[in-house]
C-alpha positions in Angstrom: -3.4 10.3 14.1 -1.5 12.0 11.0 1.0 9.2 11.5 -1.5 6.5 12.3 -3.2 7.5 9.2 0.0 7.2 7.2 1.1 3.7 8.2 -2.8 2.6 7.7 -2.2 3.9 3.8 1.2 2.7 3.6 -0.2 -0.9 4.7 -2.9 -0.6 1.9 -2.0 -2.6 -1.5 -1.2 -0.5 -4.3 -4.7 -0.3 -6.6 -4.4 -1.6 -9.6 -5.9 0.0 -12.8 -8.2 -1.6 -15.1 -6.5 -3.0 -18.0 -6.9 -1.4 -21.6 -8.8 -3.8 -23.8 -7.6 -4.2 -27.1 -9.5 -2.7 -30.0 -9.5 -6.6 -31.3 -11.6 -7.6 -28.4 -13.9 -4.9 -28.4 -14.8 -5.7 -32.1 -15.1 -9.2 -30.9 -17.3 -8.3 -28.4 -19.4 -5.9 -30.9 -19.6 -8.2 -33.2 -21.2 -11.0 -30.9 -23.9 -8.8 -29.7 -24.7 -6.9 -32.6 -26.1 -10.3 -33.6 -28.3 -10.7 -30.5 -31.6 -9.2 -29.6 -32.6 -5.4 -29.4 -30.5 -5.2 -26.0 -27.5 -7.0 -27.3 -27.4 -4.4 -30.5 -28.0 -1.2 -28.1 -25.3 -2.7 -26.0 -22.9 -3.2 -29.0 -23.9 0.4 -30.3 -22.9 2.0 -26.8 -19.4 -0.2 -26.3 -18.5 1.3 -30.0 -19.3 4.9 -29.0 -17.3 4.6 -25.9 -14.5 3.1 -27.4 -14.3 5.7 -30.1 -15.1 8.5 -27.6 -12.8 7.3 -24.7 -16.4 7.8 -22.8 -16.5 7.2 -18.9 -19.4 4.4 -18.3 -21.5 6.8 -16.3 -21.7 9.0 -19.8 -24.0 6.5 -21.7 -25.4 4.4 -19.0 -27.9 6.0 -16.3 -25.9 6.3 -12.5 -27.9 4.4 -9.6 -28.0 7.8 -8.1 -28.0 11.8 -8.7 -24.5 12.7 -10.5 -23.2 15.8 -12.0 -22.8 13.8 -15.4 -25.3 13.2 -17.7 -25.8 10.5 -19.8 -25.7 10.8 -23.6 -29.3 11.6 -25.1 -30.8 11.2 -28.6 -30.5 15.0 -28.7 -26.7 15.1 -28.1 -26.5 13.3 -31.2 -26.0 15.3 -34.6 -25.1 13.2 -37.6 -24.0 14.7 -40.9 -23.8 13.3 -44.6 -21.8 15.9 -47.2 -21.4 18.5 -44.4 -25.4 18.9 -44.0 -27.1 17.7 -40.8 -29.4 14.6 -40.8 -33.0 14.7 -39.5 -33.5 12.1 -36.8 -36.9 11.4 -37.9 -35.4 9.9 -40.9 -35.6 6.1 -42.2 -32.6 4.0 -40.7 -31.3 3.6 -44.3 -30.7 7.3 -44.4 -29.6 7.8 -41.2 -26.9 5.0 -41.5 -25.8 6.8 -44.7 -24.1 9.5 -42.3 -20.4 10.3 -42.7 -19.6 11.9 -39.5 -20.9 12.6 -36.0 -20.8 14.9 -33.3 -21.6 14.2 -29.7 -22.5 16.9 -27.0 -21.4 15.8 -23.4 -23.5 18.2 -21.7 -22.2 17.6 -18.1 -19.3 15.4 -16.7 -18.1 14.5 -13.7 -15.2 17.1 -14.2 -17.6 19.8 -14.3 -17.0 20.4 -18.0 -20.2 21.4 -19.2 -21.1 21.2 -23.2 -18.2 19.3 -25.0 -18.6 18.6 -28.8 -16.9 15.9 -29.8 -16.4 14.6 -33.5 -15.7 11.6 -35.4 -16.0 10.6 -39.2 -17.3 7.5 -40.0 -15.0 4.5 -40.5 -16.3 2.9 -43.5 -16.7 -0.8 -41.3 -20.4 -1.6 -41.2 -19.3 -3.5 -37.8 -17.2 -0.8 -36.3 -18.3 2.4 -36.7 -18.9 5.3 -34.2 -21.6 6.8 -36.8 -23.2 3.9 -37.8 -23.4 2.8 -33.9 -25.2 6.7 -33.4 -27.5 6.2 -36.2 -28.8 2.9 -35.1 -29.6 4.5 -31.3 -31.0 7.8 -32.6 -33.3 5.3 -35.2 -34.4 3.2 -32.0 -35.4 6.0 -29.8 -36.7 8.6 -32.9 -40.5 8.2 -31.5 -39.2 8.9 -28.1 -38.8 12.6 -26.7 -35.3 14.1 -27.5 -34.1 14.2 -24.2 -34.3 10.3 -23.9 -31.2 8.4 -23.0 -28.9 6.4 -25.4 -29.1 3.6 -23.0 -32.5 3.2 -23.3 -33.0 0.3 -25.7 -36.0 1.0 -27.9 -39.3 3.1 -28.2 -41.1 -0.6 -27.6 -38.6 -1.5 -24.5 -38.3 0.8 -21.9 -35.2 -1.1 -20.0 -32.1 0.7 -20.4 -28.5 -0.6 -21.0 -26.6 -0.9 -17.5 -23.0 0.0 -16.2 -23.0 -3.9 -14.9 -23.5 -5.1 -18.6 -21.4 -3.5 -19.9 -18.6 -4.8 -17.7 -20.0 -8.3 -17.7 -19.4 -8.2 -21.2 -16.2 -6.6 -21.3 -15.2 -9.7 -19.4 -17.1 -12.6 -21.6 -15.1 -10.7 -24.6 -11.5 -10.7 -22.7 -12.6 -14.5 -22.1 -13.5 -14.7 -25.9 -10.2 -12.9 -27.3 -8.1 -15.1 -25.3 -6.6 -12.2 -23.5 -5.7 -14.5 -20.4 -3.4 -16.3 -23.0 -1.6 -12.9 -23.9 -0.6 -12.0 -19.9 -4.0 -10.7 -19.0 -5.5 -10.7 -15.7 -9.0 -11.2 -16.3 -10.3 -9.5 -13.0 -9.2 -6.7 -14.2 -10.9 -5.9 -17.0 -14.2 -3.7 -16.5 -16.1 -0.4 -18.3 -13.2 1.8 -17.8 -11.4 -0.5 -20.0 -13.0 0.5 -23.3 -11.7 4.2 -21.9 -8.2 3.4 -21.4 -8.4 0.9 -24.8 -9.5 3.8 -26.7 -6.4 6.1 -25.5 -4.1 3.5 -25.6 -4.9 2.6 -29.3 -4.6 6.0 -30.2 -1.2 6.2 -28.8 -0.2 2.8 -30.6 -1.9 4.5 -33.7 0.8 7.4 -33.3 -2.1 9.7 -32.7 -1.1 13.3 -31.5 -1.0 13.9 -27.3 -2.9 16.9 -27.9 -5.5 14.9 -30.1 -5.8 12.5 -27.3 -6.1 14.7 -24.5 -8.9 16.5 -26.3 -10.7 13.3 -26.9 -10.7 12.0 -23.4 -11.3 15.9 -21.7 -8.1 15.9 -20.0 -6.6 19.1 -19.5 -3.1 17.8 -18.4 -0.8 14.6 -18.8 -3.3 12.8 -17.0 -4.0 10.5 -20.0 -0.7 8.9 -19.5 -1.8 7.1 -16.8 -4.3 5.3 -19.2 -1.2 4.5 -21.8 -0.5 1.2 -19.7 3.0 0.6 -20.6 2.6 -3.1 -20.1 1.5 -3.4 -23.7 4.0 -4.7 -25.7 3.8 -2.2 -28.6 4.6 1.0 -26.4 7.5 -0.3 -26.1 8.8 -1.7 -29.3 12.2 -0.2 -30.4 12.4 1.7 -27.1 15.7 -0.4 -25.9 17.0 -0.4 -29.8 16.8 3.4 -29.6 18.2 3.6 -26.2 20.9 1.3 -27.3 22.4 4.0 -29.8 26.1 5.2 -29.2 25.5 9.2 -29.0 29.2 11.3 -28.9 27.7 14.6 -26.9 29.1 18.1 -26.9 29.0 19.7 -23.4 27.6 23.4 -24.3 28.0 24.5 -20.9 29.8 27.0 -18.7 33.4 25.6 -17.1 32.6 27.0 -13.8 30.0 28.5 -12.2 30.3 32.0 -12.9 
């Protein structure tokens, strides 16, 4: 039986990971959906948070069945202005002045609980996790603080769903002409935001420990997300390998 199962496993085609979504494509998505109705605005803000905080889709959209992952709620958002916390009941204009944000992940599929992650404002009114969180807080400020961020508004009881995120990601991949850049459009999905955020951090020269902390990886699992088909990752590597180095052996000359 063991040998038979091994044969089945060997016969299966290798699983293909989802492509990392380039930051330019995430921005394309956000700009397009921000101009839509409140549901589109909610989706754009959630996608922004997913990219900057390397979130799994279950950490910001409702799951179809009970899981240990707790999607982000309004009470998991802390907005700061000059080091002071802002009240969730503040007007939108005040909330948008926040310059920093902490999110709390109450429960994750890995079993980690109450993980706190922090970002400061980018200064970009369109593409900023702090402003995205501020808009989500304002949209839900008249609801209980345990309301998931995926709910569209106090007046609209619908939630942004994982399937809508996938559809938006694939629309953005088409709109940003990623097929012409060599991508397989069928390999984009909700996980492309988490993978894209990790890859972007690496390309920007961020420290590996910071990437692991933000993505909640205990080991080097994050390296699977730094996709080596992205040309920027390998830029200059062959040139460095071609440099002639004269080495000196400093080990023992025998086995004694």
